[in-house]
Each structure stands twice: as structure tokens, then as C-alpha cells.
C-alpha positions as CSV (number, residue, x, y, z in Angstrom):
1,M,0.5,-19.9,-23.2
2,S,-1.5,-23.1,-22.6
3,Q,1.6,-25.3,-22.3
4,S,3.7,-25.0,-19.2
5,K,7.0,-25.3,-21.2
6,D,6.2,-21.9,-22.7
7,L,6.3,-20.3,-19.3
8,I,9.4,-19.3,-17.2
9,T,9.5,-18.5,-13.5
10,I,10.9,-15.0,-12.9
11,A,10.3,-14.7,-9.2
12,T,9.2,-16.7,-6.2
13,F,7.4,-15.5,-3.1
14,L,6.6,-17.0,0.3
15,N,3.5,-14.8,0.6
16,P,0.8,-15.2,-2.1
17,W,-0.3,-11.5,-1.6
18,D,3.1,-10.3,-2.8
19,A,2.9,-12.6,-5.8
20,H,-0.6,-11.2,-6.7
21,I,0.6,-7.6,-6.4
22,L,3.5,-8.2,-8.8
23,R,1.4,-10.3,-11.1
24,G,-1.0,-7.3,-11.3
25,L,1.9,-4.9,-12.0
26,L,3.1,-7.1,-14.8
27,E,-0.4,-7.3,-16.3
28,S,-0.8,-3.5,-16.1
29,E,2.4,-3.3,-18.2
30,D,0.7,-5.7,-20.8
31,I,2.8,-8.7,-19.8
32,P,0.7,-11.8,-19.3
33,A,1.6,-13.5,-16.0
34,C,0.3,-16.4,-13.9
35,L,1.0,-17.9,-10.5
36,A,1.9,-21.5,-9.7
37,S,1.5,-23.3,-6.4
38,E,-0.6,-20.5,-5.1
39,H,-3.5,-22.6,-3.9
40,V,-1.3,-25.1,-2.1
41,V,0.2,-22.2,-0.1
42,W,-3.2,-20.7,0.6
43,L,-4.5,-24.1,1.8
44,N,-1.6,-24.7,4.2
45,W,0.7,-21.7,4.5
46,Q,3.2,-23.7,6.6
47,W,4.1,-25.6,3.5
48,S,5.1,-22.4,1.6
49,M,8.9,-22.9,2.1
50,A,8.6,-26.7,1.5
51,M,6.8,-26.1,-1.8
52,G,9.3,-23.4,-2.8
53,G,6.7,-20.6,-2.5
54,V,4.5,-19.2,-5.1
55,D,6.0,-18.9,-8.6
56,L,5.4,-15.9,-10.7
57,R,5.5,-17.1,-14.3
58,V,5.5,-15.3,-17.6
59,P,5.8,-16.4,-21.3
60,Y,9.4,-17.1,-22.3
61,A,9.3,-14.4,-24.9
62,A,8.3,-11.7,-22.3
63,Q,10.9,-12.6,-19.7
64,D,13.3,-9.8,-20.4
65,R,10.6,-7.1,-20.2
66,A,9.1,-8.7,-17.1
67,K,12.5,-8.7,-15.3
68,E,13.0,-5.1,-16.2
69,V,9.6,-4.2,-14.6
70,L,10.4,-6.2,-11.5
71,E,13.7,-4.5,-11.1
72,Q,12.1,-1.1,-11.5
73,Y,9.6,-2.1,-8.8
74,R,12.4,-3.2,-6.4
75,Q,14.2,0.1,-7.0
76,G,11.1,2.0,-6.1
77,D,10.4,3.6,-9.4
78,Y,6.7,2.8,-9.4
79,A,6.3,4.0,-5.8
80,A,8.0,7.3,-6.7
81,A,5.7,7.7,-9.7
82,L,2.7,6.9,-7.6
83,Q,3.7,9.5,-5.0
84,A,4.3,12.1,-7.6
85,A,1.0,11.5,-9.3
86,T,-0.8,11.5,-5.9
87,D,0.8,14.8,-4.9
88,A,0.0,16.4,-8.3
89,E,-3.7,15.2,-7.9
90,F,-4.3,16.0,-4.3
91,G,-1.5,18.3,-3.2
92,A,1.1,17.6,-0.6
93,A,0.4,15.1,2.2
94,E,-1.8,16.2,5.0
95,Q,1.0,15.7,7.5
96,A,1.9,19.4,8.1
97,D,5.3,20.4,9.2
98,A,4.0,23.8,10.3
99,C,0.6,25.2,11.2
100,P,-0.9,26.9,8.2
101,H,-2.7,29.4,10.4
102,C,0.2,30.8,12.5
103,G,3.3,29.1,11.0
104,S,4.4,27.5,14.2
105,R,6.2,24.1,14.1
106,D,4.8,23.2,17.5
107,I,2.1,20.8,16.3
108,S,0.9,17.5,17.8
109,S,-1.1,14.6,16.5
110,S,-2.9,12.0,18.6
111,N,-5.6,9.3,18.5
112,T,-7.2,10.5,21.7
113,N,-10.8,10.9,20.7
114,P,-14.1,9.7,22.1
115,G,-14.5,7.0,19.5
116,M,-11.3,5.2,20.4
117,L,-13.0,3.1,23.2
118,S,-15.8,2.1,21.0
119,A,-13.4,1.2,18.2
120,L,-11.5,-1.0,20.7
121,G,-14.7,-2.6,21.8
122,I,-15.8,-3.4,18.2
123,Y,-12.4,-4.9,17.6
124,L,-12.5,-7.1,20.8
125,F,-16.1,-8.4,20.2
126,L,-16.3,-8.5,16.4
127,G,-12.7,-8.6,15.3
128,V,-13.2,-5.7,12.9
129,I,-10.7,-2.9,12.8
130,V,-12.3,0.5,12.7
131,P,-9.8,3.2,11.5
132,Q,-9.6,6.3,13.7
133,P,-8.5,9.6,12.3
134,K,-5.6,11.4,13.9
135,A,-6.4,14.7,15.6
136,I,-3.8,17.3,14.5
137,K,-3.6,20.4,16.7
138,C,-1.3,23.4,16.9
139,R,0.0,24.0,20.4
140,A,0.9,27.6,19.7
141,C,-2.4,28.9,18.5
142,G,-4.8,26.1,19.4
143,H,-6.3,25.5,16.0
144,S,-7.1,22.0,15.0
145,L,-6.8,20.7,11.4
146,K,-10.6,20.7,11.1
147,E,-10.9,24.3,12.3
148,L,-8.2,25.3,9.8
149,A,-10.1,23.6,6.9
150,D,-13.3,25.4,8.0
151,D,-11.5,28.7,8.0
152,A,-10.2,28.1,4.5
153,R,-13.7,27.4,3.2
154,K,-15.1,30.6,4.7
155,S,-12.5,32.8,3.0
């Protein structure tokens, strides 16, 4: 793989992050891959289109398998498998359709908590984004998600 004539470009990206994600996907499937023109795009992103973007290259012998993997990625096969594995490992997503305590579908979520102003201040002064958890509350019975989790632990 040391000679560039043994490599073939199978995809081109304007954003180097996308190219790195798919390079990692190919490598996780035991397909060696590398990027070309990446550093020029990082250095001056305005030149990305003029340079033709970042090329994702694989050995000529592995191009068919690499194209299959990229097509599966574009169709969402990997995202579906990841979601299924995550659900199997951690259960369904925490976004409840109904309150587990009373069964009501009248639930609300908001970011209104005391830490929101401090998070905004940190962002304005330091430029660091501090994630804020959503508060999920049932309007029918008044239980919050934290209270429901505490009730489950007690029983």
C-alpha cells in the first residue's frame, strides 16, 4: 500500500470529519483506508471545493468490499444495528411516551432549571458548551423522571 497507484478513491468529502468517520468504519471492517488532501482542507477549509475535497482511498483489491460497506452506511444499516444494540443493552430510550407512574400521555420536557443561566454565562465568557439535562414531568400526576427513578429503586 506504499505506492499511490495501488490505491483508488472510492468517495470524496468536503468535510474532513465525515471522511474520518467513514475511514474508521472501513477500518473497523478490516479494510485498510487512508485520506488524501486532508491537511490542505484542514489548513484552509475555503479551498475544500477547489481541491476536490478529501479523498477516501482504499487498496484497489479491496474496492468492491469498501463500496459495499459505504452503501450499507448510506442506507442506514449501521445506524439501525447500533440502535438495536443500544436498546438491547440499555433498554428503550428515556424519551417516554407515557408516564410510567400513572400512564398519562400528558408529559412535558423543558430545559428550565437553575443551571441554565450559569451554563449561558460559561458559554459567553469561556466559549465552552455545558450540556443541560432536560426535566421530564408528568402534568397529570406531577411526578418528575427523577422521582419515578427513585420510586423504582425503593420498590
